[in-house]
N, C-alpha and C positions, 0 to 999 in steps of 0.2 A: 550444218555444223553449228550455225548460230542458234537454231532452235534447241539443239542438244545441250548447248552450254546453258541456255535459259532454264531447261528442265533441271539440270544439275544444281544450278543456283537456287531454284525453287525448292528442291529437295533438301538442300542444306539449310535454307531459311525456315522450312516448315516446322522442325522441332523447336526452333527459337520462338517462332510465332505461337505455337501451342503452349510452350512454357510461359510466355508472357500472358496469354489468355488465361491459363490456369492460375497464375499468380494474381491476376486482377480479380478473378472470380472468387478467390479465397480471402481477399482483403476484407477487413472489418469495415462496416459502413453504418452511419447513424440510422438509416431507414431500413435496416435488415428485416424487421418484423412488420413492415408496412402492410403486407397483405395477410400474414398469418396471425398477428396479434397487434393490431394498430394502436391499442390503448395501453401497451405494456408499460410505458413510462409513467403514466398517471396512476396505474394500478400499484406499481412498486412504490411510487412516491407516497401514496396514501397509506400503505402498510408501514413504511419507514417513519412517516410522521407520527402515526399512532404509537409505535414502539418508542420513539424519541420522547413523546409526551409522558410516557411511563417512567423512563429513566434516561438521564443525560448520557450515561456511560455508553449508550447505543452509538453515539457519534465517534468517540475515539476508538471504541472497540471494532466498529465496522471498517474504519479507515485503516487500522493496523492489520486487520484480517486480510484486506485486499493486498496490502504491501507484502505480507508474509506469504500469501498465496502466489503472487506473481514472481517473487524471487526464488521460489522453489518449484521446478518443473514448469514454470510459466503460468499465466493466468488461466487456469483450467479448473478451479474450484476443488483441487485435490486436497486442500487443507480441510475441507468440510467432511471428507470421508472418515467414517468410524470403522476401523478395521476389525474391532472386536477382540484382537489379540494384543492390544497395546503397542502395536508396531506401526502406527500411521504417523503422518507428518505432525498432527496435533499433539502426539504423545512425546515428541522430542523436547528436551529441556528448554530450548529456545522458543518453543511454541506453547508450552504448558501454561504460561501466564496470560495467554490470549483470553480476554474476558468472554464469558458465555453469551453476553448480550449481542456480540457481533454475529455469532453463529445463529442465534435466535432470530435476529433481524432478517437474515437471508432465508431461513426456513419459513418464517411468517410471510415474507414477500412472495416466496415461491408458492405457498399455499393460496395466497390471494390471486396470483396469476392463474394457477391451475383451476381455481374455482370458476373462472370465466370459460364457458364451453368452447369458445373460438380459440382460446390460447392454451387449452389443456395439453400438457406434455410437448409444447412447441418452443418454450423458452429455456435456455440453459441456466444452470445455477451460476456459472461463471459470469454470464451477462447480468444476471440479477444482482450479484455481488458488485459488479462494476457500476450499475445504476444506483444501488443503495449507497455506495461510497460517495458518488456525486451528490446525492440527496442529503447525506449527513453533513457534508462540507457546506452546502448552501444553508441548511437549517441552523448552523452555528455562526452564520454571518460571512461565510466564504463565498467565492464566486460560483455562479451557475455556469456550467459548461456542457457542450455537446459530448455525449458518450458514444463512441464507436461500438457497434454490436456485431454479433455473428460468431462469437466464441462457442466452442463445444466443450463439454465436460470431460476431464480425464478419468481414467478408470483405475489408475495406480496411485497409491499414497504410501510412502515408506518413511520410517523414522530416519534411516540412513541418508536419504536424499536431502535432508535439512542440514546435515553436518557441513559447517563452514560456508553456508550460503547466505547467512544473515549478518548484518553489521553488529559488532559488539559495542558495549557502552564505553570501552576504553580504546576504541580504534583511533588511529592517527589519520591525518588527511590522505596520505598515500594509500593506506588500506581501504579507506572509504572510496576514494576515486577508482581504485582498481576493481573493487567489488561492483560498483555501479557501472563501470565501463564494460564489464562482461555482458551487461544487458543493454548496451547501446546508450547508456545515460551519461551525460557530461557532468563535469564538476558543478556547473550552474544548476542542472537538474537535481543533483544530489543535495545541494544547499536548499533548493526550493522545497523538495520533498521532506527534508529534515524539519521544515517549518510546520509540518503536521503535528510536531510536538507542542504546538501552541494550544492544543486541546487534549493532549495525552496525559497519562499518569504513569508512574513507575514505582515498583516495589523497592523498599528501602535497601535491600541487599544488593541492588544493582549499582549503588553509588556509595555504600557505607565506607569503603576504603578511602574515598576522597575526603571524608570528614573526620575519620578517626585514626587511621594509620597509613597515611599516604606514602611516607618514606621515613627512613631513620632521622633525617634532618627536619622534615616538616610533617607534623601530624595531619595538618590540613593542606590540601592541594593549593599551592600558591596562585594558580590561575582562577581559583574560586573566590568570589567576593566573601570577605571574612564575616561580615554581618549575616549574610545569607547562609554561610556555613554553620553559624551558631544557631540560626533558626532551624536548619535541617537537623541539627543534633537534637533539638527539642522534639521535633516531629518524629524523628527516627533514632531514638536512643539505642545504645548497644543492646544486643540480644532482644530487639523488638520482634514482635510477632511477624513472621515472614510474609503474612498475608496483607500487612499494612502497605498501602500505596498512597503516594502524594502527587499533587499536580505538578506537571513538568513546567508549566508556565505559572509562576507565582503571582502574576499581576492580573491577567484577564483569562483565567483557565477555561472559561466556557465560550470564548469568542475566537473564531478562526480569523486571526489578525496578525499583524507583523510584530506584535509585542515580543515574540520569541527572539527576534533579531535584536531588538532594543535591550532585552535581558542579556544577550551575549555580550553586548558592548559594556555592560555593567559587571561582567564576570559572573552572571547568574545562569549559566548553562548547567543543567542538572548532571548530564553525563560528560565525561571528558570528550566523547565523540561529538557532543554539541559545542562545547567551549572551544575546541580546536579550530572550528570554523572561523572564529574571530582571532584566536591567538596565532594562527598560522597566516603570515602576510599574503600568501598566495590566494587565500579565500576571503580575507578580511574585506576587500573592496565590494564583493557581492553582498556580504552581510550588511555592510554600511548602506548599500543601495536599497536593499529590502527594508532595512530599519527606517530609512528616510521616506519610503513610499510604499504604502499598502498596495497600491495599484500595481507597482512593479513586482511585488511579491506574488500577488494573485495571478498576474499574467504568466509569470514564470512557473508557478505551481500548475496552472492549467496545461501549459505546454509539456511539463514534466510528467504529470499523471496520465496524460493522453499517451505519451511514449511508453510509460510503464504498462499501461493497459494493453499494449501490443506485444509484450514480451512472451515469447514461446507459446503463442496461442495455437489451439487446435481449431481448424476450420473445415468446412466442406464435409468430406466423408470420414475425417479423423474424429476420434472421441465419440461422444454420444450426448443426448439430452437426457439427463437423469430425471427419473420420475420422483425419486427421493434423493435430496441433496447429500444425504449421509451414506448412501449405498450405491454401488454401480448397479445398472439395470440387470 
């Protein structure tokens, strides 16, 4: 009788054990390519450095590409797919402003990896994008951090899947928090990731309402520093060419530092979704902490971007390793 109950218990526990083993085997790990492509990190870094030396835009463009990819269908490089019918993620209005230099960075890094016979067709575009993102952060003065690897590439990319998945420039704190929470990211993670705007740029149309026709009572958004608003009006006059973009950090636009948070303290957040982090008392304390300590910002950013890199990943037998990052195999 005792042996029988042991067998029953064992049979009950077996599926749980198998589930645990399979969950562990599909987890991302920093040394995923240790045997298949041991030099992957140095190959990608070299390609990214070369691209960065050609144009600074490489840095904010790659960082933004990673964020936009992970928030839609997870970090599966689906943002890179060119559907040919104008119906891919990259064709959505929220993605159309993604700079071509981000895409080009991944494509060049992928070509460098695949030119190594040992690595050919062994490394996913999703992992290359994650590595390139870390490299541009470091190249602009940000922290170096360990990147978890083992993502597979998705085969599906649709314009419809982008709808209401990315934060808007006029979002309030509750909207930001709920959108990030859907991906397991906390308010602190959201504030740290917003700090990526320290090297970003934005098209004038994304904030023109704040400086010209905010409300019937105030032409300029009262949470915006008045002198800064007048500077913005000069850089982005009415009816400006929609292709014109300006730095999101007016003080140190080429350095990955905590100036973004210091700017928020001065009312110099370019988007309302930036400035709300300081104007809302629930998030102001974190902004003040990051403004007072570059190390605190960098540590929080590393924790947040590592969590972001795990969102909706395909691993194991899911997805594929694309030969061409712009097309499914």
